[in-house]
C-alpha positions as CSV (number, residue, x, y, z in Angstrom):
1,M,-121.0,87.0,-24.4
2,R,-119.0,90.6,-24.9
3,L,-119.9,93.1,-27.6
4,I,-116.8,94.5,-28.1
5,N,-116.6,98.5,-30.2
6,I,-113.9,99.3,-31.9
7,T,-113.5,102.4,-34.3
8,A,-112.5,102.5,-37.4
9,K,-109.0,104.0,-38.1
10,I,-108.7,103.7,-42.2
11,N,-110.4,103.7,-45.2
12,A,-110.1,99.8,-45.4
13,T,-111.8,96.6,-45.0
14,I,-113.3,95.9,-41.8
15,E,-110.2,92.6,-41.5
16,E,-107.4,95.5,-42.0
17,N,-108.5,97.8,-39.2
18,L,-108.6,95.1,-37.1
19,R,-105.1,94.1,-38.2
20,S,-103.7,97.7,-38.1
21,Q,-104.9,97.8,-34.4
22,N,-103.0,94.5,-33.6
23,Y,-106.1,91.9,-33.4
24,S,-104.5,88.7,-34.0
25,S,-104.7,86.5,-37.3
26,S,-107.0,83.5,-35.7
27,L,-110.0,86.4,-34.4
28,C,-110.3,87.3,-37.8
29,S,-110.1,84.2,-39.3
30,R,-112.7,83.2,-36.9
31,L,-115.1,86.0,-37.8
32,R,-114.4,84.8,-41.3
33,K,-116.0,81.4,-40.6
34,R,-118.7,82.8,-38.7
35,M,-121.5,85.3,-40.2
36,G,-123.6,87.3,-37.7
37,L,-120.5,88.5,-35.2
38,I,-120.5,91.8,-36.9
39,T,-122.1,95.2,-37.2
40,V,-120.9,98.6,-38.2
41,N,-123.3,101.5,-37.4
42,N,-125.7,98.9,-36.0
43,E,-125.8,96.9,-40.3
44,P,-124.6,93.2,-40.3
45,K,-121.5,93.3,-42.0
46,R,-118.9,90.9,-42.6
47,I,-115.3,91.2,-42.1
48,V,-114.6,91.8,-46.2
49,D,-116.5,94.9,-45.7
50,V,-115.2,98.3,-46.2
51,V,-115.8,100.9,-44.1
52,T,-114.8,104.3,-43.5
53,V,-112.7,106.4,-40.6
54,G,-114.7,106.7,-37.6
55,D,-117.4,104.3,-38.1
56,T,-118.1,102.0,-35.1
57,I,-117.2,98.0,-35.9
58,S,-118.7,96.0,-33.2
59,I,-118.1,92.6,-32.9
60,V,-120.0,90.0,-30.9
61,L,-117.3,87.5,-28.6
62,E,-118.1,84.5,-27.3
63,D,-116.4,81.0,-27.0
64,S,-118.3,78.2,-29.4
65,K,-116.6,75.4,-27.8
66,V,-116.2,75.6,-24.4
67,E,-114.6,72.4,-23.0
68,H,-115.8,71.4,-19.4
69,V,-112.8,71.8,-16.6
70,L,-112.3,70.0,-13.9
71,K,-112.4,72.1,-10.6
72,A,-110.4,72.4,-7.2
73,N,-111.0,73.9,-4.5
74,I,-108.1,76.2,-4.2
75,P,-107.8,79.5,-2.7
76,V,-107.5,82.3,-5.9
77,N,-106.3,86.0,-4.9
78,I,-107.9,87.9,-7.5
79,V,-106.7,91.6,-7.2
80,Y,-108.5,92.7,-10.3
81,E,-111.1,91.3,-12.5
82,D,-113.1,93.0,-15.6
83,E,-115.0,91.9,-18.5
84,D,-112.7,91.3,-20.0
85,L,-109.3,90.3,-17.9
86,A,-108.7,89.4,-14.2
87,I,-105.2,89.6,-12.6
88,I,-104.0,87.0,-10.1
89,D,-101.5,87.5,-7.3
90,K,-100.9,83.6,-7.7
91,Q,-99.5,82.1,-4.5
92,A,-96.1,79.9,-5.1
93,N,-96.3,76.0,-5.2
94,L,-99.2,76.3,-7.5
95,A,-98.7,75.6,-11.2
96,V,-100.4,78.0,-13.7
97,I,-101.0,75.1,-16.6
98,N,-101.9,71.5,-16.0
99,T,-98.9,69.3,-16.4
100,R,-98.9,65.2,-15.5
101,D,-97.2,65.9,-11.5
102,H,-99.8,68.5,-11.3
103,Y,-102.9,67.4,-13.2
104,G,-106.3,69.0,-12.0
105,K,-104.5,71.2,-9.0
106,S,-103.6,74.1,-11.2
107,L,-104.5,77.8,-11.3
108,E,-106.9,76.9,-14.2
109,N,-108.9,74.7,-12.3
110,A,-109.1,76.9,-8.8
111,L,-110.6,79.4,-11.5
112,A,-113.0,76.4,-13.2
113,N,-114.4,76.6,-9.2
114,I,-115.0,80.1,-9.8
115,W,-116.0,80.8,-12.9
116,G,-117.2,77.2,-14.0
117,D,-116.5,76.5,-17.6
118,F,-113.8,78.7,-19.6
119,V,-111.7,79.1,-22.4
120,Y,-108.4,80.0,-20.3
121,R,-106.2,82.6,-21.3
122,P,-103.3,83.1,-19.2
123,V,-101.2,86.2,-20.7
124,N,-97.6,85.7,-18.9
125,R,-96.7,82.4,-16.9
126,L,-94.7,82.4,-13.9
127,D,-93.1,79.3,-12.3
128,R,-95.2,77.0,-10.0
129,D,-92.7,78.1,-7.2
130,T,-92.8,81.8,-8.2
131,S,-95.6,84.1,-6.8
132,G,-97.0,87.2,-8.2
133,L,-98.9,89.2,-10.6
134,M,-99.9,87.4,-13.8
135,I,-102.6,88.3,-16.1
136,V,-105.6,86.2,-17.6
137,A,-107.6,87.1,-20.3
138,K,-111.6,86.6,-20.4
139,N,-111.6,86.4,-24.3
140,Q,-109.9,85.8,-27.5
141,L,-110.0,89.9,-28.4
142,A,-108.4,90.7,-25.2
143,H,-105.7,87.5,-25.2
144,S,-105.1,88.8,-28.9
145,V,-104.0,92.5,-27.7
146,L,-102.1,91.8,-24.8
147,N,-100.4,88.7,-26.5
148,Y,-98.7,92.0,-28.4
149,A,-99.3,95.1,-26.0
150,P,-96.4,96.3,-23.7
151,I,-96.6,95.1,-20.5
152,E,-94.3,96.6,-17.8
153,K,-92.9,94.1,-15.2
154,R,-91.1,94.2,-12.3
155,Y,-89.6,90.9,-10.2
156,L,-88.6,91.1,-6.5
157,A,-85.9,88.2,-5.3
158,L,-83.5,87.7,-2.8
159,V,-80.3,86.2,-4.2
160,E,-77.2,84.7,-2.2
161,G,-74.3,87.2,-1.2
162,H,-74.5,91.2,-1.3
163,L,-74.6,93.0,-4.7
164,E,-74.5,97.0,-5.1
165,G,-76.0,99.7,-7.1
166,E,-77.9,98.1,-10.5
167,G,-76.8,97.1,-13.6
168,D,-77.8,94.9,-17.1
169,I,-77.1,91.2,-17.6
170,I,-76.6,90.6,-21.2
171,A,-76.0,86.7,-22.0
172,P,-77.3,84.2,-24.5
173,I,-79.9,81.9,-22.8
174,D,-79.9,77.8,-24.1
175,R,-81.4,74.8,-23.0
176,E,-79.3,72.6,-21.1
177,K,-78.0,69.6,-23.0
178,D,-79.8,66.3,-21.5
179,S,-82.5,68.3,-19.6
180,I,-86.1,69.4,-20.3
181,I,-86.1,71.8,-17.5
182,K,-82.9,73.7,-17.1
183,R,-81.4,76.7,-18.9
184,C,-78.1,77.8,-19.0
185,V,-76.1,80.8,-20.5
186,R,-74.1,79.3,-23.8
187,D,-73.2,81.5,-27.0
188,T,-75.7,79.1,-29.2
189,G,-78.6,80.2,-26.5
190,K,-81.1,83.2,-27.5
191,Y,-80.4,87.1,-26.6
192,A,-81.7,87.4,-23.1
193,E,-81.0,90.3,-21.4
194,T,-82.3,91.5,-17.4
195,H,-81.8,94.6,-15.5
196,Y,-81.5,94.6,-11.7
197,K,-81.2,97.0,-9.1
198,V,-80.2,96.4,-5.5
199,I,-83.0,97.6,-3.1
200,K,-81.6,96.2,0.4
201,N,-78.5,94.3,1.7
202,Y,-79.4,92.2,4.5
203,S,-77.0,89.6,6.5
204,T,-76.1,87.3,4.0
205,Y,-78.4,88.1,0.7
206,T,-79.7,91.1,-1.0
207,L,-83.3,92.2,-1.9
208,V,-83.3,93.1,-6.0
209,E,-85.7,94.5,-8.4
210,L,-85.3,92.6,-11.6
211,V,-87.0,94.2,-14.8
212,L,-86.6,91.5,-17.9
213,K,-85.8,93.7,-21.2
214,T,-86.5,89.9,-23.3
215,G,-88.2,87.0,-22.0
216,R,-86.5,83.2,-21.7
217,T,-87.4,80.8,-20.0
218,H,-85.8,81.0,-16.4
219,Q,-84.5,84.6,-16.9
220,I,-84.0,85.9,-13.8
221,R,-83.0,82.7,-12.5
222,V,-80.7,81.7,-15.0
223,H,-78.8,85.6,-15.3
224,M,-78.8,85.8,-11.7
225,A,-77.3,82.4,-11.0
226,H,-74.9,83.3,-13.8
227,I,-73.1,86.8,-12.1
228,N,-72.7,84.2,-8.9
229,H,-75.8,85.5,-7.2
230,P,-78.6,82.9,-7.7
231,L,-81.8,83.3,-6.0
232,L,-82.0,82.0,-2.5
233,C,-83.8,78.1,-2.5
234,D,-83.7,77.5,-5.9
235,G,-83.6,73.9,-6.1
236,I,-82.2,74.1,-9.9
237,Y,-79.9,77.1,-10.4
238,N,-78.6,77.4,-6.7
239,E,-76.0,74.4,-5.6
240,N,-76.3,75.0,-2.1
241,A,-80.3,76.0,-2.1
242,H,-81.6,75.1,1.8
243,E,-84.8,76.0,3.5
244,M,-84.1,78.6,5.7
245,I,-85.0,81.2,8.2
246,L,-84.6,84.7,7.2
247,D,-83.4,87.6,9.1
248,N,-87.3,88.9,10.0
249,G,-88.6,85.5,11.1
250,F,-90.0,84.3,7.9
251,K,-89.3,80.4,6.8
252,L,-88.5,80.4,3.3
253,T,-89.0,77.4,1.5
254,R,-88.8,78.0,-2.3
255,Q,-87.2,80.3,-4.9
256,A,-87.5,83.7,-3.7
257,L,-89.0,85.4,-6.8
258,H,-92.0,87.6,-7.1
259,A,-93.6,89.1,-9.9
260,S,-94.5,92.2,-7.9
261,Y,-95.9,94.9,-10.2
262,L,-97.8,94.9,-13.6
263,K,-98.1,98.5,-16.0
264,F,-100.3,98.0,-19.3
265,D,-103.3,99.8,-21.4
266,H,-106.7,97.8,-20.9
267,P,-106.7,95.9,-24.2
268,I,-110.2,97.1,-25.0
269,E,-111.0,100.2,-23.0
270,K,-107.2,101.4,-23.4
271,R,-107.1,102.6,-19.5
272,V,-104.0,102.2,-18.0
273,I,-104.2,99.6,-15.2
274,E,-101.0,99.6,-12.4
275,I,-101.2,96.6,-10.1
276,S,-98.3,96.5,-7.1
277,S,-97.9,93.0,-4.8
278,K,-95.9,92.2,-1.9
279,P,-94.1,89.4,-1.3
280,E,-94.7,87.4,1.7
281,F,-91.1,86.7,1.9
282,I,-89.9,90.8,2.8
283,D,-90.7,93.0,5.5
């Protein structure tokens, strides 16, 4: 259970105040259905009641239906945690959600081994073989705010060949025909934009920093392949993908992509959270 205090910003109903501060429709719907979850200045209220600017709206957050989650003894690197969220530095070869091929062996199951039964609310998702930082919300309010909040995200990748400088890749991304997984650049696709910046050139490959301006599935992998610099060891988008020994002696066996940086306002406390992470495949 979590008690949240929110300051009324407008002279209107509690629901109108919540919506004006980007709280989700699902949260408002839940508060409409369940009595006793809201007080204003310590007096019980309904979501349709009117408040004035400066009033303190207090909301009790509790998950009414927490289903049993299978537990898996898988290491999890939690680099930040409080009552509302956790930031995970996810290792490669760990699925974020349960799928048929990885059922019971996902990040959800690994966290259940630490937290017990809980409602799983990942905010940003990473591919199974992509490592790095991701956010898991610990209550509905934090999740609803973070889903709409601006989150600054940066990635590091090793790509084939030598690149110089920086630039923007603007190319629409669509689902590849006859494939559930693979995406491609095609005029019928959705607008997609990626910014890249070269960090360092190595013998036959380049370290780049990437910033997503949009959030399409496999966007970085598709865009880098589109400009003929696919990620090292990317078995879907690199025709020459193979295990390799990097210049620093590291054996690379998966796509060389890592979510390296997150910056955002805390969904409840509004203070800035900034976290960085270095991938295992660079010096």
